[in-house]
C-alpha positions as CSV (number, residue, x, y, z in Angstrom):
1,M,0.0,0.0,0.0
2,S,2.8,2.4,0.8
3,L,4.1,1.9,-2.7
4,L,0.9,3.3,-4.3
5,K,0.7,6.3,-1.9
6,N,4.1,7.7,-2.8
7,R,3.7,7.2,-6.5
8,R,2.9,10.4,-8.5
9,P,1.5,10.5,-12.0
10,S,4.1,11.1,-14.7
11,A,4.1,14.3,-16.7
12,A,2.7,12.5,-19.7
13,M,-0.2,11.3,-17.7
14,V,-1.0,14.8,-16.4
15,V,-0.8,16.2,-20.0
16,A,-3.1,13.3,-21.3
17,V,-5.7,14.0,-18.5
18,I,-5.7,17.7,-19.2
19,A,-6.1,17.1,-23.0
20,L,-9.0,14.7,-22.3
21,I,-10.8,17.2,-20.1
22,A,-10.2,20.0,-22.7
23,A,-11.5,17.8,-25.5
24,L,-14.7,16.8,-23.6
25,A,-15.4,20.3,-22.5
26,G,-14.9,21.7,-26.0
27,T,-17.2,19.2,-27.5
28,A,-19.9,19.8,-24.9
29,Y,-19.5,23.6,-25.4
30,A,-19.8,23.3,-29.2
31,A,-22.8,21.0,-29.0
32,K,-24.6,23.4,-26.6
33,T,-23.7,26.7,-28.3
34,I,-23.3,26.1,-32.1
35,N,-26.5,25.9,-34.1
36,G,-27.4,25.9,-37.8
37,A,-27.6,29.7,-37.9
38,L,-23.9,30.0,-37.0
39,I,-22.7,27.8,-39.8
40,Q,-21.4,29.8,-42.8
41,K,-22.7,29.0,-46.3
42,G,-20.5,26.7,-48.3
43,T,-18.6,25.3,-45.2
44,V,-20.5,22.0,-44.9
45,T,-19.7,19.8,-47.8
46,A,-21.9,16.9,-49.2
47,G,-19.7,14.3,-47.6
48,K,-20.4,15.8,-44.1
49,V,-24.2,15.7,-44.4
50,K,-25.8,12.6,-42.9
51,K,-27.7,10.6,-45.5
52,K,-31.5,11.0,-45.7
53,T,-31.5,14.2,-43.5
54,L,-32.3,16.8,-46.1
55,T,-35.7,17.3,-47.6
56,G,-37.0,19.5,-50.5
57,Y,-37.3,22.4,-48.1
58,Q,-33.6,22.6,-47.6
59,I,-32.6,22.1,-51.2
60,N,-32.8,24.8,-53.8
61,T,-33.8,22.8,-56.9
62,N,-33.1,25.7,-59.2
63,K,-29.4,25.2,-58.5
64,L,-29.3,21.4,-59.0
65,G,-28.8,21.4,-62.8
66,V,-29.7,18.5,-65.0
67,V,-30.2,15.2,-63.1
68,P,-28.1,12.5,-64.9
69,A,-31.0,10.1,-65.2
70,A,-33.0,12.7,-67.0
71,K,-30.5,12.7,-69.8
72,R,-31.5,9.2,-70.8
73,A,-34.1,9.9,-73.5
74,S,-32.3,10.8,-76.7
75,H,-35.5,12.1,-78.4
76,T,-39.1,12.7,-77.5
77,Y,-41.7,13.1,-80.3
78,W,-45.3,14.2,-79.9
79,A,-48.2,14.7,-82.2
80,V,-51.7,16.0,-82.0
81,V,-54.1,14.4,-84.5
82,H,-57.5,15.5,-85.8
83,N,-59.6,12.5,-86.7
84,P,-63.2,13.3,-87.5
85,A,-65.8,10.5,-87.9
86,S,-65.1,9.4,-91.4
87,P,-62.7,6.9,-92.9
88,S,-59.2,8.0,-94.2
89,N,-59.5,11.7,-93.1
90,A,-57.1,11.9,-90.2
91,T,-54.8,15.0,-90.3
92,L,-51.8,16.2,-88.2
93,T,-52.8,19.3,-86.3
94,R,-49.3,20.0,-84.8
95,A,-46.2,18.0,-83.9
96,S,-42.8,18.2,-82.4
97,D,-40.9,17.5,-85.6
98,A,-41.3,18.5,-89.3
99,G,-40.9,14.9,-90.5
100,I,-44.0,13.5,-88.7
101,S,-47.1,12.6,-90.8
102,V,-50.3,10.5,-90.4
103,S,-52.3,8.0,-92.4
104,E,-55.6,6.3,-91.6
105,A,-56.6,2.8,-92.7
106,G,-58.4,-0.2,-91.3
107,G,-59.8,1.6,-88.2
108,A,-56.4,2.9,-87.0
109,V,-54.3,6.0,-87.5
110,N,-50.6,5.5,-88.2
111,V,-48.5,8.3,-86.9
112,I,-45.2,8.1,-88.9
113,F,-42.0,9.5,-87.4
114,P,-38.7,10.3,-89.1
115,A,-36.9,7.5,-87.2
116,N,-37.4,4.0,-86.0
117,V,-39.7,4.1,-82.9
118,S,-40.1,0.4,-82.4
119,V,-37.9,0.4,-79.3
120,C,-39.5,3.6,-77.8
121,A,-42.2,4.0,-75.2
122,D,-45.4,5.5,-76.4
123,V,-48.7,6.6,-74.9
124,A,-51.8,8.2,-76.4
125,G,-54.8,9.9,-74.9
126,R,-58.1,10.7,-76.5
127,N,-58.3,14.5,-76.6
128,N,-59.5,17.2,-78.9
129,D,-57.0,18.9,-81.2
130,G,-58.3,22.3,-80.1
131,T,-59.6,23.7,-76.8
132,G,-63.0,22.0,-76.6
133,T,-63.9,19.3,-74.1
134,P,-63.3,15.8,-75.5
135,A,-65.9,13.1,-75.4
136,A,-65.3,10.2,-73.0
137,G,-63.2,7.4,-74.3
138,Y,-59.6,6.2,-74.6
139,A,-56.8,5.4,-77.1
140,N,-54.7,2.3,-77.6
141,T,-51.2,2.3,-79.2
142,N,-48.8,-0.3,-80.6
143,T,-45.9,-0.2,-82.9
144,S,-47.0,-0.6,-86.5
145,P,-46.4,-4.2,-87.7
146,A,-45.8,-2.8,-91.2
147,N,-43.5,0.1,-90.4
148,P,-41.0,0.5,-87.5
149,N,-41.2,4.3,-87.9
150,A,-44.9,4.3,-87.1
151,I,-47.2,4.0,-84.0
152,E,-50.7,2.7,-84.7
153,V,-53.4,4.4,-82.6
154,H,-57.0,3.1,-82.1
155,T,-59.5,5.4,-80.5
156,R,-62.5,4.0,-78.7
157,D,-65.6,5.4,-77.0
158,K,-66.2,4.9,-73.2
159,D,-67.7,1.5,-73.9
160,G,-64.7,0.3,-75.9
161,T,-66.3,0.5,-79.3
162,N,-64.0,1.7,-82.2
163,E,-64.7,5.4,-82.8
164,D,-62.8,8.0,-84.8
165,S,-61.6,10.7,-82.5
166,D,-58.9,13.3,-82.0
167,F,-55.9,12.2,-79.9
168,H,-52.5,13.3,-78.5
169,L,-49.5,10.9,-78.8
170,I,-46.1,11.1,-77.1
171,V,-43.2,8.8,-77.9
172,V,-40.0,8.7,-75.8
173,C,-37.0,7.0,-77.3
174,P,-33.8,5.9,-75.6
């Protein structure tokens, strides 16, 4: 027991204990007194932000730029077609590209594009070519079996019966 009583801590031990106390006190002080309002803009980098802690309210979307996944589509085509109730009279009202045309045969309207659209995604909706309210119904699409540059559109009434009608078509290509 007398050996332990007379033994003093070494200088290194004293320095280590002081450093430990200073570090703990500094961290406690910082945690208690520093808040988000004291952090200067541009001093916290993306690597220092905890994942899934930011929401849309903290992010200025105008400064994000183009999102890489949004660059995937190489081309998007669209067409607005006027198709009154008579055979072979569909016409193109407006379109995204000058090389787009339409033809009507066999109860379907083929919208023909200037490039192969057989690997593209397409969707059509029954809608007027102007500003009027369209009649109830829907439109079906598929790639034309006769032409890889064409999308075949069938318009139907609300009961599913074939019916000539105006429609809008969009085609997104990879």
